[in-house]
C-alpha positions as a printed NumPy array, in Angstrom:
array([[ -36.52 ,  -30.316, -137.126],
       [ -37.507,  -28.   , -139.967],
       [ -33.839,  -27.158, -140.535],
       [ -32.936,  -30.876, -140.819],
       [ -35.662,  -31.43 , -143.414],
       [ -34.373,  -28.491, -145.448],
       [ -30.806,  -29.822, -145.257],
       [ -31.892,  -33.345, -146.242],
       [ -33.96 ,  -31.976, -149.125],
       [ -30.995,  -29.891, -150.328],
       [ -28.711,  -32.936, -150.156],
       [ -31.292,  -34.954, -152.094],
       [ -31.439,  -32.296, -154.839],
       [ -27.643,  -32.188, -155.068],
       [ -27.445,  -35.993, -155.251],
       [ -30.064,  -36.137, -158.012],
       [ -28.225,  -33.517, -160.054],
       [ -24.891,  -35.359, -159.976],
       [ -24.53 ,  -37.804, -162.822],
       [ -22.047,  -40.607, -162.279],
       [ -19.608,  -41.355, -165.098],
       [ -20.496,  -44.415, -167.158],
       [ -18.569,  -47.62 , -166.651],
       [ -16.775,  -49.079, -169.666],
       [ -19.545,  -51.661, -170.12 ],
       [ -22.299,  -49.013, -169.927],
       [ -20.437,  -46.856, -172.44 ],
       [ -20.047,  -49.805, -174.84 ],
       [ -23.763,  -50.586, -174.553],
       [ -24.665,  -46.928, -175.193],
       [ -22.58 ,  -46.962, -178.378],
       [ -24.107,  -50.271, -179.453],
       [ -27.581,  -48.724, -179.12 ],
       [ -26.554,  -45.903, -181.488],
       [ -25.671,  -48.367, -184.274],
       [ -28.762,  -48.544, -186.531],
       [ -28.673,  -52.33 , -187.04 ],
       [ -28.367,  -55.433, -184.885],
       [ -25.039,  -57.144, -184.376],
       [ -24.068,  -60.653, -183.32 ],
       [ -20.757,  -59.467, -181.881],
       [ -19.581,  -56.033, -180.686],
       [ -16.349,  -55.564, -178.757],
       [ -13.684,  -52.923, -178.118],
       [ -10.483,  -53.195, -180.144],
       [  -8.714,  -50.143, -178.766],
       [  -9.913,  -46.882, -177.179],
       [ -12.931,  -45.566, -179.116],
       [ -12.721,  -48.314, -181.773],
       [ -15.042,  -51.323, -181.754],
       [ -15.26 ,  -54.325, -184.052],
       [ -18.586,  -55.848, -185.003],
       [ -19.98 ,  -58.828, -186.886],
       [ -23.424,  -59.493, -188.322],
       [ -24.479,  -62.906, -189.521],
       [ -26.471,  -61.444, -192.391],
       [ -26.195,  -58.765, -195.047],
       [ -26.955,  -55.198, -193.89 ],
       [ -28.61 ,  -53.49 , -196.837],
       [ -28.47 ,  -49.948, -195.476],
       [ -27.144,  -47.546, -198.124],
       [ -23.828,  -45.886, -197.247],
       [ -23.029,  -42.204, -196.813],
       [ -19.512,  -42.796, -198.192],
       [ -17.605,  -45.493, -200.006],
       [ -13.95 ,  -46.169, -199.151],
       [ -11.647,  -48.051, -201.534],
       [  -8.6  ,  -50.194, -200.718],
       [  -6.343,  -47.121, -200.955],
       [  -8.321,  -45.358, -198.222],
       [  -9.905,  -42.792, -200.555],
       [ -13.423,  -41.725, -199.532],
       [ -16.105,  -41.011, -202.087],
       [ -19.361,  -39.295, -201.152],
       [ -21.926,  -41.894, -202.075],
       [ -25.23 ,  -40.036, -201.782],
       [ -24.889,  -37.73 , -204.758],
       [ -26.489,  -37.486, -208.171],
       [ -23.761,  -39.722, -209.545],
       [ -24.016,  -42.399, -206.863],
       [ -23.21 ,  -45.945, -207.971],
       [ -26.252,  -48.097, -208.608],
       [ -25.27 ,  -51.267, -206.776],
       [ -28.005,  -53.705, -205.851],
       [ -25.773,  -54.983, -203.076],
       [ -22.533,  -53.902, -201.436],
       [ -19.515,  -55.079, -203.453],
       [ -16.869,  -56.988, -201.507],
       [ -14.159,  -54.724, -202.944],
       [ -15.187,  -51.556, -201.037],
       [ -16.054,  -50.348, -197.553],
       [ -19.446,  -48.789, -196.992],
       [ -19.293,  -46.013, -194.405],
       [ -22.145,  -44.472, -192.466],
       [ -21.99 ,  -41.544, -190.06 ],
       [ -24.354,  -41.531, -187.063],
       [ -24.653,  -38.401, -184.923],
       [ -26.084,  -38.527, -181.401],
       [ -26.386,  -34.864, -180.44 ],
       [ -27.851,  -35.624, -177.009],
       [ -24.743,  -37.605, -175.978],
       [ -22.3  ,  -35.469, -178.028],
       [ -21.182,  -38.522, -179.988],
       [ -20.333,  -39.195, -183.645],
       [ -20.043,  -42.781, -184.883],
       [ -18.237,  -43.697, -188.072],
       [ -19.403,  -47.182, -189.087],
       [ -17.263,  -48.976, -191.693],
       [ -18.917,  -52.105, -193.115],
       [ -17.361,  -54.842, -195.229],
       [ -19.061,  -57.803, -196.831],
       [ -17.746,  -61.314, -197.256],
       [ -19.658,  -64.547, -197.821],
       [ -22.961,  -62.746, -197.244],
       [ -21.934,  -61.535, -193.774],
       [ -21.3  ,  -57.958, -192.692],
       [ -18.428,  -57.027, -190.4  ],
       [ -16.214,  -54.037, -189.708],
       [ -15.399,  -51.284, -187.258],
       [ -17.163,  -48.503, -185.396],
       [ -14.986,  -45.446, -184.713],
       [ -16.276,  -43.178, -181.928],
       [ -15.718,  -39.457, -181.487],
       [ -17.047,  -38.557, -178.051],
       [ -17.377,  -35.009, -176.784],
       [ -17.017,  -34.456, -173.07 ],
       [ -20.23 ,  -34.779, -171.026],
       [ -20.979,  -35.359, -167.35 ],
       [ -21.426,  -39.072, -168.043],
       [ -18.243,  -39.287, -170.135],
       [ -15.74 ,  -36.805, -168.669],
       [ -12.753,  -38.112, -170.641],
       [ -13.95 ,  -37.207, -174.171],
       [ -12.885,  -34.3  , -176.36 ],
       [ -13.268,  -30.973, -174.558],
       [ -15.473,  -29.716, -177.399],
       [ -18.829,  -30.893, -178.666],
       [ -18.053,  -33.071, -181.69 ],
       [ -21.718,  -32.834, -182.798],
       [ -21.771,  -29.02 , -183.001],
       [ -22.286,  -28.164, -186.688],
       [ -19.846,  -25.247, -186.383],
       [ -17.072,  -27.716, -185.508],
       [ -17.625,  -30.223, -188.321],
       [ -14.516,  -28.931, -190.091],
       [ -12.542,  -30.32 , -187.118],
       [ -14.414,  -33.638, -187.135],
       [ -13.909,  -34.415, -190.852],
       [ -10.084,  -34.851, -190.764],
       [ -10.371,  -37.101, -187.706],
       [ -12.872,  -39.326, -189.523],
       [ -10.618,  -39.432, -192.599],
       [  -7.679,  -40.543, -190.457],
       [  -9.731,  -43.337, -188.903],
       [  -9.726,  -45.609, -191.915],
       [  -6.491,  -47.515, -191.382],
       [  -8.028,  -50.503, -189.589],
       [ -10.878,  -50.754, -192.09 ],
       [  -8.619,  -50.476, -195.137],
       [  -6.248,  -53.101, -193.719],
       [  -9.196,  -55.409, -193.093],
       [ -10.409,  -54.826, -196.659],
       [  -6.963,  -55.681, -198.031],
       [  -6.822,  -58.885, -195.979],
       [ -10.301,  -60.045, -197.016],
       [  -9.757,  -59.097, -200.684],
       [  -6.062,  -59.698, -201.476],
       [  -6.722,  -59.68 , -205.233],
       [  -7.794,  -56.036, -205.091],
       [  -4.232,  -54.788, -204.489]])
């Protein structure tokens, strides 16, 4: 009897230590929780890219500004523009880092008719819950040199959306 209890207890400990991979819906909800503002609509567009829509203006200051050519400008510097509100001619980009889940979000926001919309690009390091991510921790500060070019390359959808919503900017 004592041996059975020990075996059952060992099986219980093993079962508690095994984390099941997240379903696609759970993963989408986890990413949505990382976005620092509420959204009316949030849906996957392609792997690790999500579109979103907000019915109001999101006044959060950007980390970067991206123009219709895809050029990024660091926004939070001494020479930062002094906009009262996001212009419709640029993309405001914010970077959100979730070190616990080994995830980096690149949030590109556009503004049109007082509404905010855009894309969330996800860089996900491999974890027990998400075994199909990058095999390195994308949130490790020693690896940020590898993350930066990936984030730069992930502007094509946002820039195309900016060009469509502001055709006169070309």
